[in-house]
N, C-alpha and C positions, 0 to 999 in steps of 0.2 A: 504494500500500500504506500502510495506516494502523496505527501501532503505539503502544500505550499502555505506558509504563514505570511500575511501581509501586515507590516508595521510601519508607523509613521517614522519613528526614529529608533536608534539603538543605544540611547543613553542609559544611565543607571536608574532603574525603576522596577517596580514589582512585576509589571507585564514582561519587560525585557528579561529579567532574571528567570521568570517562569519559563519563557521560551528557550532560554539557554539550557535550563535543566531538562526540558522535554527533549531537546536535541541530544543532550548527553546521555540520557537514560532510556529513551524509547528504542524499541526494537524495529520500529518502522522508519521509513526514509522521510525525514522532515527537512524542508528547506525554507529559507527565510529571505524575504525581500524587504529592504528598507527604502521607503519611497520619498522621505522628506529630510532625513538627517541620519548621520551615523552616530558614533559615540562609543563609550568604553565597552559596553556589552557586545555591540556589533564587531568591534575590533577583536575582542577576546574570542568570539565565536569563529571569526575568520582565521585567527592564529591557531585554533584547534582543528582546522580543516573541516569545519561544519559548512555545508553548502550555503553560502551567503551571497546575496545579490545587492549591490549598493548602487541604486539607480538615482539617488538624490542629486548627483552632480549634473545630470542631464536636464535640459529644459523640459517643460511639461509634455509637449508632443513626443519628444524623444523617449521620455520615461514610459509613456503609454505604449509606444511602439515596441520598446524593448520588453515590456511586461507581456504584451500579447505574444510576441515571438517566443519568449521563455515558456509560456504555458503551452503553446503549440508544440514546441520541441520536446519538453519534458513529460508531457502527457500525465498531468497530475490527476489523481482520483478525487482529491478534496482540496478546497481552498478555504482558509480560515482568516477572517479579518479580526484583528485585535484592538487596534486603537480607534478613537472616535474622530469625527470631523468630516466636513463636506468633501475635502480633497481626497482622502483615502476611500471614502464611500464611492466617489466617482470612478476610481480605479476598479474597485470591487464590483460595482454594478455593471461596468463595461464588460468585465470578464464573465459575469453571471449571464448577461444577455447573449454573449458571443459563444460561450462554450456550454452547450445544453447538457452534455453528458457528465460534466463535473458536478459534484455535490458542494454546496456552499454553506458555510457556517459563520454566523456572527457570534463572536465571543462577547458576553456581557460582563465586563470586569467592574463596572460601576453601576450603581442603582440610578434610576431616573428620579431626579430631584429638581423641581421647578426652580427653586432659588439658586441652584448652581448651574442649571442648564441655560436659562435665559440671561442674555447679556444686556438687554435694554435697547437693542437695535431691532425695531419691529421687522424690517425686511430680512435681516440676517437670521433673526430668531425663527421667523416663519420658514425660511429656506432650510435651516438646520433641522427643524422639527419634521418637515415633510420628507426630506431626503432620508433622515433616520427611519421614519415610518416605512418608506418604500424599501429600505435596506432590510428591515425586520420582516416585512411581509413577503419579500421575494426570496429570502434565505430558506434553504431546506430545513435548517435547524438552528436553534440558538442555544448557547451554553451559558448558564448563569453561575456565578461563583458562590451564590447562597440562595436560600429560599426567599430571603428578603428582596434580593435583586430580581429574582423571577417575578415575584408579586408586584414589584414596582412597575415593571414593563407590561405585565399582563393587565394591570389596572389602567395604565395610561393609554396603551395602544391596542387594547383588546386582542392581544396575541392569543393564538391557539395554544393553550397550556400544554398540550401533548407535544408541541414542537419545541418547547423550552425545557431543556434538561439541566438539572442542578449537578454540578461537579465541583466540589470544594477544592480550592487550591491546596497544594501540598508542599512539604519540605522534605529534605533528606534528613532522616532521623539520626541523631548522634548516639554514640555509645553512652550508656548510663554513667552519669557523673558520680563521683564519690559524694556521700552525704556530707552536708555541712557539719562540722564538729560540734558536739553538744556545748563545749566550752566557748564556742563562738557566739552563742546566743547572748543577747544583752550587751554586746560590745558596741560602742559608739564609733562613728555615726551609723545609722541605718542608711544604706545607699539606694536611692531610686534611680531607675533607668528608663529613658524614653528613646525610642528609635523610630525615625520617620522624617518626612518632609516638614519643613517649618513653613506651614501655610495656615491661614485662619481656620480652616475646617478641621485641623488636627487638634486644636484646643490646648496648645502648650501654654498659652496665657492663663487658662484656667488652672493648670497644674502649678504654675508659679504662684498664683494667688492662694491656692490651697496649701502649698508648702509654707508660705509666709504665716498663715494662720497657725499651722502646727508648730513652727519654730517659736512664734510668740507664746504658744501654750507650753513651751518648755521641751519640745521634742528636738532631738539632735539628729538632723537629717542632712544629707547632701544629695544633689541631683546631677546625673550625667545625661547630657543631651547629645545623641548621635544623629546627625542629619543637617541638612542645610535647606535654604529656600528663601523666598522673598520676605518672610516675616522674621528672619533672624535678627535684624537690627532692632525691630520693635521688641522682640523678646529680651534681648540683652538690655535694652533701655528700661523695660519693665522690671527686670531683676534688680537693676540699680535703684529704681524708684522705690521698690519694696524693701531695699536694703538687705537683699539676700544674695548679692552678686558673688560673695566669697564662697557661698555654698552651692553655686550652680556652675557647672563646667560645660561649656559649649565646645564639643570636640569635632564638629563638622562631620562630613560623610566619611565613614571608615569601611574599608573592604574587609578587614579582619576584626570581627566583633567579639570573638571568644574571650579575649582578656577583659572586656567590659562586662560580659555575662558573669565571668568568674568574680569580678569585683563587686557586682551589684547584688542586692537582696530582694528588691521588689521591682517588678516591671509595671509601668503605667502607660495606658493608652487612653488619653482624655478626649478622644475625637468627638466633634459635634456631628460628624457624618462619616460613615464607614461602611463600604459594601461588604467587606469580609473581615480583614484584620490578620494578614499573614504574620506580622511581627508578634502578635499574641501567641500564635501557634509555635513560633520559634522559641518564645520565652517559656511556654509550657513544657516544651521538650527539654529545656534547661532546668526543669524542676523549680522554676521560680514562682513565687506568689504573684499573681497578676491582678491588677486593679484596672478596670476598663468601663467605659460608658455603655449604657444599655441601649445602644443605637444600632440601626442597620442589621448587619449579619453577625454582630459580636455575640448576642445571646445564643447563637447557634454554636458558639465555640466555648464560652465560659458559663459554667453553672454556678450561680451565685452561692457562696458559702461552702462549696464543695471543692472546686479546683481553682477558685479565684473569687474576686469580689466585684460586683457591678454597682454602678452609681447612675443617677439620673443625668443624662447628657445635658451639658451646659450649666449644671448646678454646682457651684463652687463649694457650698456647704456640704452637699451630699458627697462630693469627691473627698473633701476633708475627712468626713466620717469614715468613708471607705478606706482611706489611707491609714487612719487610726486603727481600724480593724485589722488591716494587713500587717501593720507594724506590731500590734499585740500578738498576732498569730506567729509572726516570724520569731519573736523572742520566747515563744512557748513551745512545749512539746507537740502541740497541734501542727506545727510546721511539717512534721514528717508525713502526716496524713494528707495534707494539702499538696505537698510536693509529689507524693506517690500518685495522687489523683490527677495532678497536672501531667505527669509523665504518661499515665495511662490514656488520658484524653488526647495527647499529641499523636498517639499511634493511629488514631482515626484519620489523621491528615498526612499520612505517609505519601510522599509524591509518587511512589510506585503504584499506589491505588488510584491516584488521580490520572496517571498516564494510562493505566489499564482501562479505566472508565472512558477516557477520551477516545482511545483507539476503538473501544467497543461501539461508541456512538458513530464514529466514522465508518466502521465496517458495516454496521446496521443500515446506514444510509446507502452505501454502495450496493449492498445485496438486496436492497429494496424491501 
C-alpha cells in the first residue's frame, strides 16, 4: 500500500512529528510532500532517506504540475491531507477530482472552533468555510484525533458520522522509569513543567497567575517552560509583573526533553482549547502527575483523581486548587498509585496502535 501525505510545511510541530514517526515505524510505503515550506522535520526526514518531496520552492503553477506528475508516476493508493488552509485544500481537491481511483482522507488534527476559525474578514472567512466544507464532503474518509474533534465537525458541517473515524495520536513508549525515591518526597522546590507553543490558546498566562497564588500561600515551586511562540515576550513580562521571574525558567524549544522530565515533578497543560493533548500522553508515560484543563479531547486522556487532575478551563482559581492537589499527592505515598495509573493509561496511546488503526482505515477504503 502506497500513501502520499500532503503538508503545508515541515517545521517543528505535532503534525510534523507524527508524520515523521509514521514514516519511521509503519510497514507501508509512506511518502511526504511539503507544499509551502520546509523546516527541521522535513530536513530530518530527508536525511533519513524517507521519501520527501519539497515543492515549496516552485511557483504555484509549477508546484501543481509537479504534484500531478508525482501522483501519476507513483500510483498512490491513498492521499492524506494534514494541514489546514485554502492553499493546501486547492492542491488536495485538484488531485481528488483528477484521480478517481485514489482514496482521499482529510486528517482532522484540530477541532472546529468558531472563535479560532474566523479571522474577521467576511470574504476570506466565507471562502475558508466553504472550501473546508467541500474538502470534508468530497473526502472518502476523515480521521479525527479525538471524539471531541469528531463531534465538533459533525455538529458544524453535518458530516456523515460513519465517514469520520477516531484514531488517537500516539507516542513511542519509553522503558519504565525507576520510581522516585521515597526520601525525595517533600524536598523543595516542587518543579512544574509545561511543554508546548507559547500562544494565547495554550493558557500559560493562567499557569503563571496560579503559580503566583501558590507561592504567596507559602508553596515552594519552580516552573520550567519548554517551547516558544508569539506570546513568549508577554509571558516573560507577566512573570516579572507577578514577581515570580526567578522561579520561572523559559528554556525555548528543546529537541531533547528527557532531562527536563527527569527534573520535573508535575506536568501542567493549562490550555483554553485543545483537540487532543499529545504532550499529556508523553508526561503520563513518564509517570508524572498531570494537571490539565477539562477542555476538548483532554478528558479522553486524563481521568480526574485517578491518573491526573482536571480543572475548569480558563479558571485560575480552579487551576490553583488542582495544582495544590497535585503537589499534596506528589509528597505523599499516593504518588505511587497515580504514577502507576498514568503509566498504564499511556499504553493506550502507543503509536504502534495508532499506525495499525490508520493502515486499517486505508486498507478498508481500498478494498471497498
